[in-house]
C-alpha positions as CSV (number, residue, x, y, z in Angstrom):
1,M,28.9,-106.0,45.1
2,I,31.0,-109.1,44.8
3,P,29.2,-111.8,42.8
4,R,27.7,-114.5,44.9
5,P,29.9,-117.3,43.4
6,V,33.0,-115.3,44.5
7,I,31.5,-114.9,48.0
8,R,30.9,-118.6,48.3
9,R,34.3,-119.4,46.9
10,L,35.9,-117.3,49.6
11,G,33.8,-118.9,52.3
12,L,32.5,-115.5,53.4
13,H,29.1,-115.3,55.1
14,K,27.0,-112.4,56.0
15,H,26.3,-112.4,59.7
16,P,23.9,-110.5,62.0
17,T,25.3,-107.8,64.1
18,S,23.8,-105.9,67.0
19,Y,24.2,-102.6,65.2
20,N,21.4,-103.1,62.7
21,Q,23.2,-101.9,59.6
22,P,20.9,-103.2,56.8
23,S,22.5,-100.9,54.2
24,L,26.1,-102.1,54.9
25,S,27.1,-104.5,52.2
26,L,29.6,-107.2,52.8
27,F,32.4,-105.4,51.0
28,P,32.4,-101.7,49.9
29,V,33.7,-102.7,46.5
30,P,35.7,-100.1,44.5
31,H,34.7,-99.5,40.8
32,H,37.6,-101.6,39.5
33,H,36.3,-104.6,41.5
34,R,32.7,-104.5,40.3
35,H,33.0,-106.9,37.5
36,L,34.8,-109.8,39.2
37,S,34.4,-113.4,38.3
38,S,35.3,-116.4,40.2
39,S,38.3,-116.9,38.0
40,S,39.8,-113.8,39.5
41,V,40.1,-115.6,42.9
42,S,43.1,-117.7,43.7
43,R,42.1,-121.3,44.2
44,S,44.8,-121.7,46.9
45,P,45.2,-118.2,48.4
46,T,47.9,-117.6,51.0
47,P,46.3,-117.9,54.5
48,L,45.5,-114.5,56.0
49,K,47.7,-113.8,59.0
50,L,47.4,-110.4,60.7
51,A,49.3,-108.4,63.2
52,I,47.2,-105.7,64.8
53,I,49.1,-103.0,66.7
54,G,46.9,-101.6,69.4
55,A,44.1,-103.2,71.5
56,G,41.6,-100.4,71.5
57,P,38.2,-100.3,69.7
58,S,39.6,-100.0,66.2
59,G,41.8,-103.0,66.8
60,F,39.2,-105.3,68.3
61,Y,36.5,-104.3,65.9
62,T,38.8,-105.0,63.0
63,A,39.7,-108.4,64.4
64,S,36.1,-109.3,65.2
65,R,34.8,-108.4,61.8
66,I,37.5,-110.4,60.0
67,L,37.0,-113.5,62.1
68,S,33.3,-113.4,62.0
69,T,33.2,-112.8,58.2
70,L,35.5,-115.8,57.7
71,P,34.1,-118.5,60.0
72,A,36.5,-121.1,61.2
73,D,34.7,-123.8,59.2
74,S,34.9,-121.9,55.9
75,P,37.5,-122.7,53.3
76,N,39.5,-119.5,53.9
77,G,38.6,-119.1,57.5
78,R,40.1,-122.2,59.0
79,D,43.7,-120.9,58.6
80,V,43.2,-117.3,59.4
81,E,45.2,-116.0,62.4
82,V,44.9,-112.7,64.1
83,H,47.6,-111.6,66.7
84,M,47.0,-108.4,68.6
85,Y,49.8,-106.4,70.3
86,E,49.4,-103.8,73.0
87,R,52.2,-102.0,74.9
88,L,50.2,-102.2,78.2
89,P,49.2,-105.5,79.8
90,T,45.6,-104.4,79.6
91,P,43.4,-104.3,76.4
92,Y,40.6,-101.8,75.5
93,G,42.8,-98.7,74.9
94,L,40.7,-95.6,74.8
95,V,37.7,-97.4,76.3
96,R,39.6,-98.1,79.5
97,Y,41.8,-95.0,79.7
98,G,39.9,-92.3,77.8
99,V,36.2,-92.8,78.2
100,A,34.7,-90.8,81.1
101,P,34.2,-93.0,84.2
102,D,30.6,-91.8,84.5
103,H,29.8,-93.1,81.0
104,P,29.9,-96.9,81.6
105,E,27.4,-97.5,78.8
106,V,30.1,-96.4,76.3
107,K,32.4,-99.1,77.6
108,N,30.0,-101.8,76.6
109,C,31.9,-102.2,73.4
110,Q,34.5,-104.1,75.4
111,H,32.3,-107.2,74.8
112,K,33.7,-107.3,71.2
113,F,37.1,-108.0,72.6
114,D,35.8,-110.4,75.1
115,E,34.1,-112.4,72.4
116,L,37.4,-112.7,70.5
117,S,38.9,-114.6,73.4
118,H,36.6,-117.5,72.5
119,D,38.0,-117.8,69.0
120,P,41.2,-120.0,69.0
121,R,42.4,-118.2,65.9
122,F,42.9,-115.0,67.9
123,K,45.9,-114.3,70.2
124,Y,46.5,-111.3,72.4
125,F,50.0,-110.2,73.5
126,G,49.9,-107.4,76.0
127,N,52.9,-105.7,77.6
128,V,54.6,-105.9,74.2
129,L,55.8,-102.6,72.6
130,I,56.3,-102.6,68.9
131,S,58.5,-99.7,67.8
132,S,61.7,-99.2,65.8
133,Q,62.5,-95.7,66.8
134,R,66.2,-95.0,67.5
135,S,65.3,-94.4,71.2
136,S,63.8,-97.9,71.6
137,S,66.6,-99.5,73.6
138,P,66.8,-100.9,77.1
139,L,68.6,-97.8,78.3
140,S,66.3,-95.2,76.6
141,P,63.3,-97.3,75.6
142,S,60.9,-94.8,74.2
143,P,60.6,-91.0,73.9
144,S,59.5,-89.4,77.1
145,T,57.8,-86.0,77.4
146,S,57.9,-83.2,79.9
147,L,54.4,-84.2,80.8
148,S,55.2,-87.8,81.5
149,P,58.7,-89.3,81.6
150,Y,57.1,-92.8,81.5
151,T,58.9,-95.1,79.0
152,Y,57.0,-98.4,79.5
153,P,60.0,-100.0,81.2
154,H,58.3,-103.3,81.9
155,A,57.3,-104.0,78.3
156,L,58.9,-106.4,76.0
157,R,60.3,-104.3,73.2
158,L,60.3,-105.5,69.6
159,R,61.3,-103.9,66.4
160,F,59.1,-104.3,63.4
161,D,61.6,-106.4,61.6
162,E,61.3,-108.9,64.4
163,I,57.6,-109.6,63.8
164,L,56.9,-108.7,60.1
165,P,58.3,-112.0,58.7
166,Y,55.4,-113.8,60.6
167,Y,52.6,-111.9,58.9
168,T,50.9,-111.2,55.6
169,T,49.1,-108.2,56.9
170,L,49.9,-105.4,59.3
171,V,47.0,-103.3,60.8
172,L,47.9,-100.1,62.8
173,T,45.2,-99.2,65.3
174,Y,47.4,-97.8,68.1
175,G,45.4,-94.6,68.5
176,A,46.6,-91.1,69.4
177,S,48.7,-90.9,72.6
178,L,50.2,-87.4,72.3
179,S,48.6,-84.0,72.8
180,N,48.5,-81.3,70.1
181,P,51.0,-78.8,71.5
182,L,50.4,-75.1,72.4
183,S,54.2,-74.6,72.3
184,S,53.9,-71.0,71.1
185,V,52.0,-70.1,74.3
186,S,54.3,-69.1,77.1
187,G,53.8,-71.3,80.1
188,S,51.9,-74.1,78.3
189,S,52.7,-77.7,79.0
190,S,54.7,-78.0,75.7
191,S,56.5,-74.7,75.9
192,S,60.1,-74.2,76.9
193,D,59.0,-72.8,80.3
194,P,55.9,-74.8,81.4
195,L,54.1,-73.7,84.5
196,N,52.8,-76.0,87.2
197,G,49.1,-76.4,87.1
198,V,48.9,-76.5,83.2
199,F,48.1,-79.9,81.8
200,P,46.9,-81.3,78.5
201,A,43.5,-82.9,78.7
202,L,45.1,-86.2,77.6
203,G,47.2,-86.1,80.8
204,L,44.3,-85.2,83.2
205,V,42.0,-87.7,81.6
206,S,44.6,-90.4,81.7
207,W,45.4,-89.6,85.3
208,Y,41.8,-90.0,86.5
209,N,41.4,-93.1,84.4
210,S,44.6,-94.6,86.0
211,H,46.7,-94.9,82.9
212,P,50.1,-96.1,84.3
213,A,52.0,-93.4,82.3
214,F,50.1,-90.6,84.2
215,V,49.5,-91.9,87.7
216,D,52.2,-89.6,89.1
217,L,50.9,-86.5,87.5
218,P,51.0,-83.8,90.3
219,I,47.3,-83.1,90.5
220,D,46.4,-81.1,93.6
221,L,42.9,-79.7,93.6
222,S,43.0,-78.5,97.2
223,R,44.5,-75.2,95.9
224,V,42.2,-74.8,92.9
225,E,39.1,-72.6,92.7
226,E,39.2,-71.3,89.1
227,V,39.7,-73.6,86.1
228,S,40.1,-72.7,82.5
229,V,39.6,-75.5,79.9
230,I,40.9,-74.5,76.4
231,G,38.8,-76.1,73.7
232,Q,35.1,-76.9,73.3
233,G,34.8,-80.5,72.4
234,N,33.4,-83.5,74.2
235,V,36.7,-84.1,76.1
236,A,36.6,-80.5,77.4
237,L,33.1,-81.1,78.8
238,D,34.2,-84.5,80.3
239,V,37.0,-82.7,82.2
240,A,34.6,-80.0,83.3
241,R,32.0,-82.5,84.5
242,I,34.4,-84.6,86.5
243,L,35.8,-81.5,88.2
244,L,32.4,-80.1,89.1
245,K,30.4,-83.3,89.9
246,P,29.9,-84.2,93.6
247,V,32.6,-86.8,94.4
248,D,30.0,-89.0,96.0
249,S,28.3,-89.4,92.6
250,L,31.5,-90.9,91.2
251,R,32.2,-93.4,94.0
252,N,30.5,-96.3,92.2
253,T,32.5,-95.7,88.9
254,D,35.9,-97.3,88.1
255,L,37.8,-94.3,89.4
256,S,40.5,-95.5,91.7
257,E,40.4,-94.7,95.4
258,E,43.5,-92.5,95.0
259,V,41.8,-90.4,92.4
260,L,38.6,-90.2,94.4
261,D,40.6,-89.0,97.4
262,T,42.1,-86.2,95.3
263,L,38.7,-85.2,93.9
264,S,37.3,-85.2,97.5
265,K,39.8,-82.4,98.4
266,S,38.8,-80.2,95.5
267,R,37.9,-76.6,96.1
268,V,36.9,-75.9,92.5
269,K,34.2,-73.3,92.3
270,R,34.2,-72.3,88.6
271,V,35.1,-74.1,85.4
272,R,35.4,-71.9,82.3
273,V,35.3,-73.8,78.9
274,V,36.8,-71.5,76.3
275,G,36.7,-71.6,72.5
276,R,38.5,-69.5,69.9
277,R,35.3,-69.3,67.8
278,G,31.7,-68.8,68.6
279,P,28.6,-70.8,69.8
280,G,27.9,-72.0,66.3
281,Q,31.2,-73.8,66.1
282,V,31.4,-75.7,69.3
283,A,32.4,-79.4,68.9
284,F,30.6,-81.0,71.8
285,T,27.3,-82.8,71.4
286,T,23.9,-81.9,72.8
287,K,24.0,-85.0,75.0
288,E,27.3,-83.9,76.6
289,F,26.1,-80.4,77.2
290,R,22.7,-81.6,78.7
291,E,24.7,-83.6,81.2
292,M,26.5,-80.4,82.3
293,L,23.2,-78.8,83.0
294,S,22.1,-81.7,85.1
295,I,25.0,-81.7,87.6
296,P,23.5,-81.0,91.1
297,G,24.6,-77.6,92.6
298,V,26.2,-76.3,89.4
299,G,24.9,-73.1,87.9
300,Y,25.1,-71.9,84.3
301,D,24.6,-68.3,83.0
302,G,23.8,-69.0,79.4
303,I,25.2,-66.9,76.5
304,K,25.3,-63.3,77.7
305,D,26.2,-61.8,74.3
306,K,22.8,-62.1,72.5
307,G,24.3,-60.6,69.3
308,L,26.8,-63.4,69.2
309,L,24.0,-65.9,69.8
310,A,21.9,-64.4,67.0
311,S,24.9,-64.6,64.6
312,A,25.4,-68.2,65.6
313,K,21.8,-69.1,64.8
314,E,22.1,-67.4,61.4
315,T,25.3,-69.4,60.7
316,V,23.8,-72.8,61.5
317,G,20.8,-72.1,59.4
318,N,18.4,-75.0,59.3
319,E,20.7,-77.6,60.9
320,R,18.2,-79.0,63.4
321,M,20.7,-80.5,65.8
322,R,22.8,-77.3,65.9
323,K,19.7,-75.2,66.4
324,R,18.6,-77.4,69.3
325,L,22.0,-77.2,70.9
326,L,22.1,-73.4,70.6
327,T,18.6,-73.2,72.2
328,L,19.9,-75.3,75.1
329,M,23.0,-73.2,75.4
330,D,20.8,-70.1,75.9
331,T,19.3,-71.4,79.1
332,S,20.5,-70.6,82.6
333,R,20.3,-72.1,86.1
334,E,21.5,-71.3,89.7
335,G,24.1,-73.2,91.6
336,E,26.9,-73.0,94.2
337,K,29.5,-73.8,91.6
338,T,29.6,-72.3,88.1
339,F,30.0,-73.7,84.6
340,V,30.8,-71.0,82.0
341,L,31.0,-71.2,78.2
342,D,33.3,-68.5,76.9
343,F,33.9,-67.6,73.2
344,L,36.2,-65.8,70.8
345,K,39.3,-66.2,73.0
346,S,42.7,-67.8,72.2
347,P,45.4,-68.2,74.9
348,R,48.2,-65.7,74.5
349,T,50.2,-66.3,77.7
350,F,49.8,-68.4,80.9
351,L,50.9,-66.1,83.7
352,S,52.4,-67.2,87.0
353,S,50.7,-66.8,90.3
354,S,51.8,-63.9,92.5
355,E,52.2,-66.4,95.4
356,D,54.2,-69.0,93.4
357,G,56.3,-68.0,90.4
358,R,56.3,-71.5,89.0
359,R,52.5,-72.1,89.2
360,V,49.9,-70.7,86.8
361,G,47.7,-68.0,88.3
362,E,46.1,-66.2,85.2
363,V,45.5,-66.6,81.5
364,E,45.9,-63.7,79.1
365,W,43.6,-64.2,76.2
366,N,43.7,-62.7,72.7
367,L,40.1,-61.6,71.8
368,N,39.0,-62.9,68.4
369,Q,36.5,-61.9,65.7
370,L,34.9,-64.4,63.3
371,L,35.5,-64.1,59.5
372,S,34.0,-66.1,56.7
373,P,36.7,-67.3,54.3
374,P,36.3,-66.4,50.6
375,P,34.8,-69.0,48.3
376,I,37.4,-71.4,47.0
377,A,37.6,-71.4,43.2
378,E,37.1,-74.7,41.6
379,T,40.0,-76.1,39.7
380,S,40.5,-79.0,37.3
381,G,43.4,-80.4,39.3
382,P,43.3,-83.5,41.4
383,S,41.4,-83.4,44.7
384,P,43.3,-84.2,47.9
385,P,43.4,-87.7,49.3
386,Q,40.5,-88.5,51.5
387,S,42.8,-88.8,54.5
388,Q,43.8,-85.2,54.1
389,T,40.5,-83.5,53.3
390,A,40.1,-82.3,56.9
391,S,43.1,-80.0,56.4
392,V,41.7,-78.4,53.3
393,P,39.6,-75.2,53.9
394,T,36.1,-75.0,52.7
395,S,33.9,-72.0,52.0
396,G,31.3,-73.1,54.6
397,G,33.4,-72.6,57.7
398,V,34.4,-69.6,59.7
399,I,37.8,-68.7,61.1
400,A,38.9,-66.7,64.1
401,R,41.3,-63.8,63.8
402,P,42.7,-61.8,66.8
403,T,41.4,-58.2,67.1
404,G,44.6,-57.0,68.9
405,E,42.7,-56.7,72.2
406,T,43.5,-58.9,75.2
407,V,41.8,-59.8,78.5
408,T,43.0,-61.6,81.6
409,D,41.2,-64.2,83.7
410,K,42.2,-65.9,87.0
411,A,43.0,-69.5,86.6
412,D,44.5,-71.9,89.3
413,L,44.4,-74.8,86.8
414,V,44.5,-74.8,83.0
415,V,43.6,-77.8,80.9
416,E,44.6,-77.7,77.2
417,S,41.9,-79.7,75.3
418,V,43.0,-78.9,71.8
419,G,43.2,-82.4,70.3
420,Y,45.4,-85.5,70.2
421,R,47.9,-86.8,67.7
422,S,49.6,-90.2,67.0
423,E,53.2,-90.9,67.5
424,P,55.5,-92.3,64.9
425,L,56.6,-95.9,65.6
426,T,59.5,-95.9,63.3
427,G,60.3,-92.3,62.7
428,E,58.5,-89.9,60.4
429,E,60.0,-90.8,57.0
430,S,59.1,-94.0,55.2
431,V,62.6,-94.9,54.0
432,V,64.6,-98.1,54.5
433,E,67.4,-97.4,57.0
434,G,70.0,-100.1,57.7
435,G,67.7,-102.6,55.9
436,R,64.8,-101.8,58.2
437,W,61.4,-100.7,56.9
438,R,60.1,-97.5,58.4
439,L,56.4,-96.8,58.7
440,P,55.1,-93.8,56.6
441,F,54.1,-91.1,59.0
442,D,52.6,-87.7,58.4
443,G,54.4,-85.6,61.1
444,E,52.4,-82.4,60.3
445,R,49.0,-84.1,60.9
446,G,50.2,-86.5,63.5
447,R,48.9,-89.7,61.9
448,V,49.9,-92.7,59.8
449,R,50.1,-91.7,56.2
450,N,47.2,-93.4,54.4
451,V,44.4,-93.1,51.9
452,S,41.1,-94.7,52.9
453,G,43.0,-97.1,55.3
454,R,45.7,-98.2,52.9
455,V,49.1,-97.0,54.2
456,V,50.9,-95.0,51.5
457,D,54.4,-93.5,51.1
458,E,55.2,-89.9,50.4
459,D,54.3,-90.3,46.7
460,G,50.9,-91.7,47.5
461,V,51.9,-95.2,46.5
462,A,50.3,-97.8,48.7
463,V,52.4,-100.2,50.8
464,P,51.1,-103.7,50.2
465,G,49.6,-105.4,53.1
466,V,49.8,-102.4,55.5
467,Y,46.7,-100.7,56.8
468,A,45.6,-98.2,59.4
469,A,42.3,-97.5,61.1
470,G,40.8,-95.3,63.9
471,W,42.6,-92.3,65.3
472,A,46.0,-93.5,64.0
473,A,44.5,-93.2,60.5
474,R,42.1,-90.3,60.6
475,G,43.0,-88.3,63.6
476,P,41.1,-87.9,66.9
477,V,37.6,-87.5,65.4
478,G,34.4,-89.4,65.8
479,V,32.9,-91.5,68.5
480,I,32.9,-95.3,69.2
481,A,30.2,-95.9,66.6
482,S,32.2,-94.2,63.9
483,T,35.3,-96.1,65.0
484,M,33.4,-99.3,64.6
485,H,32.2,-98.4,61.1
486,D,35.7,-97.3,60.1
487,A,37.1,-100.7,61.3
488,Y,34.4,-102.7,59.5
489,T,35.1,-100.8,56.3
490,L,38.8,-101.5,56.6
491,S,38.2,-105.2,57.3
492,S,36.3,-105.4,54.0
493,L,39.2,-103.7,52.2
494,I,41.7,-106.1,53.8
495,L,39.7,-109.1,52.7
496,D,39.1,-107.7,49.3
497,D,42.8,-107.0,48.8
498,H,44.0,-110.3,50.1
499,F,41.5,-112.8,48.6
500,V,39.9,-111.1,45.6
501,S,42.2,-108.9,43.6
502,P,45.4,-107.8,45.3
503,P,46.6,-104.3,44.2
504,C,49.2,-104.5,41.5
505,S,49.5,-101.0,39.9
506,S,52.4,-98.7,40.6
507,S,50.8,-95.4,39.9
508,P,50.1,-93.1,42.9
509,M,46.7,-93.0,44.6
510,N,44.9,-89.7,44.4
511,G,41.8,-88.2,45.8
512,E,39.7,-90.7,43.7
513,A,41.2,-93.5,45.8
514,S,37.8,-95.1,46.4
515,S,37.1,-95.5,42.7
516,T,40.6,-96.2,41.3
517,P,42.9,-99.2,41.7
518,A,44.9,-99.3,44.9
519,S,48.6,-98.9,44.0
520,I,51.7,-100.4,45.4
521,S,55.4,-99.9,44.7
522,L,57.1,-102.3,42.4
523,T,59.6,-102.7,45.3
524,P,58.4,-105.5,47.6
525,G,56.7,-104.2,50.8
526,P,57.6,-105.3,54.3
527,M,55.1,-108.1,54.7
528,N,55.7,-111.7,54.0
529,A,53.5,-113.5,51.4
530,N,54.5,-116.8,53.0
531,P,54.6,-115.9,56.6
532,Q,56.6,-117.9,59.1
533,P,54.4,-120.1,61.2
534,G,53.3,-119.5,64.8
535,V,54.2,-116.6,67.1
536,P,57.4,-114.5,66.7
537,D,60.3,-116.1,68.5
538,A,60.9,-112.9,70.5
539,V,57.4,-113.2,72.0
540,V,57.8,-116.9,72.8
541,N,61.1,-116.2,74.5
542,A,60.0,-113.2,76.5
543,R,60.7,-114.8,79.8
544,G,64.3,-115.3,78.8
545,Q,64.6,-111.5,78.6
546,G,63.0,-111.1,82.0
547,K,59.8,-109.9,80.5
548,I,56.2,-111.1,80.4
549,A,54.1,-111.2,77.3
550,V,50.5,-111.0,78.7
551,D,48.3,-113.5,76.8
552,L,44.6,-113.9,77.2
553,E,44.8,-116.2,80.1
554,A,47.1,-113.8,81.9
555,W,44.9,-110.8,81.1
556,H,41.9,-112.6,82.6
557,R,43.9,-113.2,85.8
558,I,44.6,-109.4,86.0
559,D,40.9,-108.7,85.2
560,D,39.7,-111.0,87.9
561,A,42.2,-109.5,90.4
562,E,40.9,-106.0,89.8
563,K,37.3,-107.2,90.4
564,E,38.3,-109.0,93.5
565,R,40.0,-105.9,94.9
566,A,36.7,-104.0,94.5
567,K,34.8,-106.8,96.1
568,R,37.1,-106.8,99.1
569,D,36.7,-103.0,99.5
570,G,32.9,-103.5,99.6
571,K,32.2,-100.0,98.1
572,G,29.9,-101.2,95.3
573,K,32.5,-100.7,92.5
574,E,32.8,-103.2,89.6
575,R,36.6,-103.1,89.8
576,E,39.5,-101.3,91.5
577,K,42.0,-100.7,88.8
578,F,45.6,-101.4,89.1
579,R,47.4,-98.0,88.5
580,R,50.9,-99.4,87.9
581,V,52.2,-102.1,85.5
582,E,54.2,-103.6,88.4
583,E,50.9,-104.3,90.2
584,M,49.4,-105.9,87.2
585,L,52.4,-108.1,86.5
586,S,52.7,-109.1,90.2
587,V,49.4,-111.0,89.8
588,L,51.1,-113.2,87.3
589,Q,54.2,-114.0,89.3
């Protein structure tokens, strides 16, 4: 813990939260900070001025925590500034465009962002895309994909070097907006010959949540009876639930009328959710699965292979939650439509329909068997950085290996729910090119290169003043609550680094990052210890470029307009979302 004199000197105050975390200290202090005295704190520290890239939960939880920890009337709080950038006009990120529409309670975390709007030290700039990729130009503004050619044409585009001189600290919370590819599977959405009717879950979820980049996705459910969802996480069950639920039960959600119209024409009879491993390795929660069993008119046959079920129960041992989930998975019920859990299958090829050579009609699966990996011998070498431990095999897991046998199932629609990845904002190598700093990015894992939230270069050396949180830092894992905790921990780290003992070593960070000094290159980082005042000129002069930087007042106008649209329709919805950026910006003209 930081000694009380230091806390008072910083003007930091503990504050109540609605999350009841009595064990969470003000700062998670590394070992090298445990014996601080007030003399280690600068008497006239540089005011903290943050740029946060991404307006989703990680971003607004980080902003909220920092501003509430440094009250405006405290010595170091009065000059704090937090500027949040978002490439869409709308804030909330995953909460608006990823959370299932029939889970409104999960969206309650939006109030944290709404609270920020009352603090004059916070500014929001929507419709501003921060990226320094080569393709970021007016003619080819951002990389498009075969799934969505959308390139955010209405956004004000800024390079990092246009904003970094204005800030002491950069926080990257821009999430994961790309799908993990199944490019080796013929006919997949990322293959060289994609078939119609094959979509990543990211695309389908973004479509029904009215993300502007995906509103033109060619979803036609009037020809679909059999659906295969590849993957067995919560997103896979979200997709299955939306496709199987009676459309009338969704009419009071924030699904747009266009989406509801498409769902109303659905002929879906069966949704098969397929995993490469067994029942003991599913990634969805008991809550999500119980919801599937409660859908009116939907039947479920349970796990037919009792030997596989018995093996799964043996694997999970005394894990109470896992045992409870397996017991629930072994139930059954009748219904006109069918939900199926299928195991030990990996897609080999997506086959075209006999009626339409460019549309999917079947999935050929490799059948798998489960193997336990051999125990990993302990070594005396360094452990991997915390940000990379997920990729290191452990002796406790099981792996799936093809048996050489295959089987084919009918599928009129295939949804690839195999995870998300972040996109590099400045390329994948953290080198200086043409005098411009490039963000360290781990292309293999699809995330910002970091150790415990501190962004590091390829040698594991921390970049001073640059941080990452949420999915951009740790990959698409966890729920909103874990995202909140991650952001709160990062906020403590930022305040500790800035006000208490800025990192000054030049040795690489290793797996003991939480108990050894943070390290930075002797070469100055991209941030400015004496930031320029105010807002970047390019943002101030956005209108001169024919663009609109959406501030808080402008966002509230868009927000009010969506609610008014729903009120006029009189269908009991809270809002009728704008599905295109042009519609949002027209409110501001």
